[in-house]
C-alpha positions as CSV (number, residue, x, y, z in Angstrom):
1,M,0.0,0.0,0.0
2,S,3.0,2.4,0.1
3,Q,3.5,2.2,-3.6
4,R,3.4,5.8,-5.1
5,P,0.4,5.9,-7.4
6,D,1.1,6.1,-11.1
7,A,-2.4,7.6,-11.8
8,F,-5.6,9.0,-10.1
9,V,-9.2,7.9,-10.8
10,F,-11.9,10.0,-9.3
11,D,-15.6,9.3,-8.8
12,A,-17.5,12.3,-10.1
13,Y,-20.9,12.7,-8.4
14,G,-20.4,13.5,-4.8
15,T,-16.6,13.5,-5.0
16,L,-15.6,16.2,-7.4
17,F,-19.1,17.6,-8.1
18,D,-21.7,18.5,-5.4
19,V,-24.9,16.6,-6.2
20,H,-26.7,18.8,-3.8
21,A,-25.8,21.9,-5.8
22,V,-29.4,21.4,-7.1
23,T,-30.8,22.4,-3.8
24,A,-31.2,26.0,-4.5
25,R,-33.1,25.3,-7.7
26,A,-35.2,22.6,-6.0
27,D,-36.1,25.1,-3.2
28,A,-37.2,27.7,-5.8
29,L,-39.6,25.1,-7.3
30,A,-40.7,23.8,-3.9
31,P,-40.1,26.4,-1.1
32,G,-38.6,25.0,2.1
33,R,-38.4,21.5,0.6
34,G,-35.3,21.8,-1.6
35,A,-32.8,20.1,0.8
36,A,-35.3,17.2,1.5
37,L,-36.0,16.7,-2.2
38,S,-32.3,16.7,-3.1
39,A,-31.5,14.1,-0.3
40,A,-34.4,11.9,-1.4
41,W,-33.5,12.2,-5.1
42,R,-29.9,11.1,-4.5
43,A,-30.7,8.3,-2.1
44,K,-33.1,6.8,-4.7
45,Q,-30.7,7.5,-7.5
46,L,-28.1,5.3,-5.9
47,E,-30.6,2.6,-4.8
48,Y,-32.1,2.3,-8.3
49,S,-28.6,2.0,-9.7
50,W,-27.9,-1.1,-7.5
51,L,-31.3,-2.6,-8.1
52,N,-31.0,-2.2,-11.9
53,A,-27.7,-4.0,-11.8
54,L,-29.2,-6.9,-9.7
55,M,-32.2,-7.2,-11.9
56,A,-30.5,-7.0,-15.3
57,G,-30.4,-10.3,-17.2
58,P,-31.1,-11.8,-20.7
59,G,-34.8,-10.4,-20.5
60,R,-34.1,-7.1,-19.0
61,R,-31.5,-4.4,-19.9
62,R,-29.9,-2.2,-17.3
63,D,-31.2,1.3,-17.3
64,D,-28.5,4.0,-17.8
65,F,-27.7,6.6,-15.2
66,A,-29.8,9.2,-17.0
67,A,-32.9,7.0,-16.8
68,V,-32.1,6.1,-13.2
69,T,-31.7,9.7,-12.4
70,A,-35.0,10.7,-13.8
71,A,-36.9,7.9,-12.2
72,A,-35.4,8.7,-8.8
73,L,-36.5,12.4,-9.3
74,D,-40.1,11.3,-10.1
75,Y,-40.1,9.1,-7.0
76,A,-38.7,11.9,-4.7
77,I,-41.3,14.4,-6.0
78,D,-44.1,12.0,-5.3
79,A,-42.9,10.9,-1.9
80,L,-42.5,14.5,-0.7
81,R,-45.8,15.5,-2.4
82,V,-44.4,18.7,-3.8
83,A,-45.9,20.3,-6.9
84,I,-43.4,20.5,-9.6
85,D,-44.5,20.7,-13.2
86,A,-42.8,19.3,-16.3
87,A,-40.8,22.4,-16.9
88,G,-39.5,22.4,-13.4
89,R,-38.7,18.7,-13.6
90,A,-36.7,19.3,-16.8
91,A,-34.8,22.1,-15.1
92,L,-33.8,19.9,-12.3
93,I,-32.7,17.1,-14.6
94,D,-30.7,19.7,-16.6
95,A,-29.0,20.8,-13.4
96,Y,-26.9,17.7,-13.4
97,R,-25.0,19.0,-16.5
98,T,-24.0,22.1,-14.6
99,L,-23.3,20.9,-10.9
100,A,-20.7,23.0,-9.0
101,P,-17.5,21.3,-8.3
102,F,-16.5,21.2,-4.5
103,P,-14.3,24.0,-3.5
104,D,-11.4,21.6,-2.8
105,A,-11.6,19.9,-6.3
106,L,-9.6,22.2,-8.4
107,P,-6.6,22.8,-6.1
108,A,-6.6,19.1,-5.4
109,L,-6.4,18.2,-9.1
110,R,-3.7,20.9,-9.7
111,A,-1.6,19.4,-7.1
112,L,-1.7,16.0,-8.7
113,R,-1.0,17.1,-12.3
114,D,2.2,15.4,-12.5
115,R,0.2,12.2,-13.1
116,P,-2.9,11.2,-15.1
117,R,-6.2,12.2,-13.5
118,W,-9.4,10.5,-14.9
119,I,-12.9,10.3,-13.9
120,L,-14.7,6.9,-13.5
121,S,-18.4,7.4,-13.0
122,N,-21.8,5.8,-13.1
123,G,-22.9,8.7,-15.3
124,T,-23.4,8.5,-19.0
125,H,-21.0,10.4,-21.4
126,A,-23.9,12.6,-22.3
127,M,-24.2,13.6,-18.7
128,L,-20.5,13.6,-17.8
129,D,-18.9,15.3,-20.9
130,P,-20.8,18.5,-20.7
131,L,-20.6,18.7,-16.9
132,V,-16.7,18.5,-17.1
133,R,-16.4,20.9,-20.1
134,A,-18.6,23.6,-18.4
135,S,-16.7,23.3,-15.1
136,P,-13.4,24.9,-13.9
137,L,-12.0,21.4,-13.6
138,A,-12.0,20.9,-17.4
139,G,-8.3,21.6,-18.0
140,E,-7.3,19.4,-15.0
141,I,-9.1,16.1,-16.1
142,D,-7.3,13.9,-18.5
143,G,-10.3,11.7,-19.5
144,V,-13.7,10.5,-18.5
145,M,-14.8,6.8,-18.2
146,S,-18.4,5.8,-18.0
147,V,-19.7,2.6,-16.7
148,D,-21.7,2.3,-19.8
149,E,-18.6,1.0,-21.4
150,V,-18.8,-2.1,-19.5
151,D,-22.7,-2.2,-19.0
152,A,-22.4,-2.4,-15.3
153,Y,-22.6,-0.1,-12.2
154,K,-20.3,0.4,-9.4
155,P,-19.3,-1.5,-7.2
156,S,-19.1,-4.2,-9.9
157,P,-15.3,-5.3,-10.4
158,R,-16.0,-4.8,-14.2
159,V,-16.3,-1.2,-13.7
160,Y,-13.0,-0.9,-11.7
161,R,-11.3,-3.1,-14.2
162,L,-12.2,-0.6,-16.9
163,A,-9.7,1.9,-15.3
164,C,-6.9,-0.6,-15.3
165,D,-7.5,-1.5,-18.9
166,R,-7.8,2.2,-20.1
167,L,-4.8,3.4,-18.2
168,G,-2.6,0.3,-18.8
169,R,-1.8,-0.1,-15.1
170,S,-2.3,-2.7,-12.3
171,A,-5.0,-2.0,-9.6
172,A,-2.1,-1.4,-7.0
173,A,-0.6,1.4,-9.2
174,I,-3.9,3.3,-9.2
175,A,-5.2,5.6,-6.5
176,F,-9.0,5.7,-6.4
177,V,-10.8,8.6,-4.9
178,S,-14.4,8.6,-3.8
179,S,-16.6,10.3,-1.2
180,N,-19.0,7.5,-1.3
181,G,-18.3,4.8,1.3
182,W,-19.8,2.1,-0.7
183,D,-17.7,3.1,-3.8
184,A,-14.5,3.2,-1.7
185,A,-15.3,-0.2,-0.3
186,G,-15.8,-1.6,-3.8
187,A,-12.6,-0.1,-5.1
188,T,-10.7,-1.4,-2.1
189,V,-11.9,-5.0,-2.6
190,F,-10.8,-4.6,-6.3
191,G,-7.3,-3.7,-5.2
192,F,-7.0,0.0,-5.7
193,R,-5.1,2.1,-3.3
194,T,-8.4,3.9,-2.1
195,F,-8.8,7.4,-0.7
196,W,-12.2,7.8,1.0
197,V,-13.1,11.4,1.2
198,N,-15.3,11.4,4.4
199,R,-16.6,14.9,4.4
200,A,-19.4,14.1,6.7
201,G,-17.3,12.2,9.2
202,V,-19.5,9.0,9.2
203,P,-18.4,5.6,10.3
204,V,-16.4,3.3,7.9
205,D,-18.6,0.6,6.3
206,R,-18.2,-2.8,7.8
207,H,-19.0,-5.1,4.9
208,A,-15.5,-4.6,3.3
209,P,-11.9,-3.9,4.2
210,P,-11.4,-0.2,5.2
211,P,-10.0,2.1,2.6
212,A,-6.1,2.7,2.7
213,H,-6.8,6.4,3.5
214,Q,-9.6,8.2,5.1
215,V,-9.4,12.0,4.6
216,A,-11.6,15.0,5.2
217,S,-10.8,16.8,2.1
218,L,-9.6,16.2,-1.5
219,G,-6.8,18.6,-0.4
220,D,-5.3,16.0,1.8
221,I,-4.6,13.4,-0.9
222,A,-1.5,15.0,-2.5
223,A,0.7,14.7,0.6
224,L,-0.3,11.1,1.1
225,A,0.3,10.0,-2.4
226,A,3.7,11.7,-2.9
């Protein structure tokens, strides 16, 4: 675990980009309910991705992340009983293409620019590519990988293997960075040197080995990976 990483692979949603940046727009559409709507939407988005992966088979294709995201929003709107019309719903979906990066993302990426920095995300390229291009991070990201390329969702080993194949490196030579505990767990089991960005200070998950590093900010990574 002391090997200096040759490359860095970052989760996008919740790690580099703040999924709850939609809260202000949601609150404008449903006053006083924006934070609750954003939280419910995100929870169902993740749940639906896992369920889609488990239910996929010869007679059922896996829905992509755009479809999962839309379905999760519809559920959240109904569950919270908020009155959001079709135009408001479309605005919230569109907000995923312009999510704000976390304040620590850009300086952290700059500090690691001596090595490749890629994104590996559940999102589709149609979601991710405009998001990266429109953000201040665009010049610090060397490439984007989508789970659609292997028709799976994290934490499937097929997804993490995509990074090894694309970058031409072993799992041990890649540092994987995620703020999602379940994603960090999957990456650790796969064999990456994992950095879990635990911004909320929650306990480490118990169903898998702990990540190699637990940090409070993306800015803590450079010194540990030198």
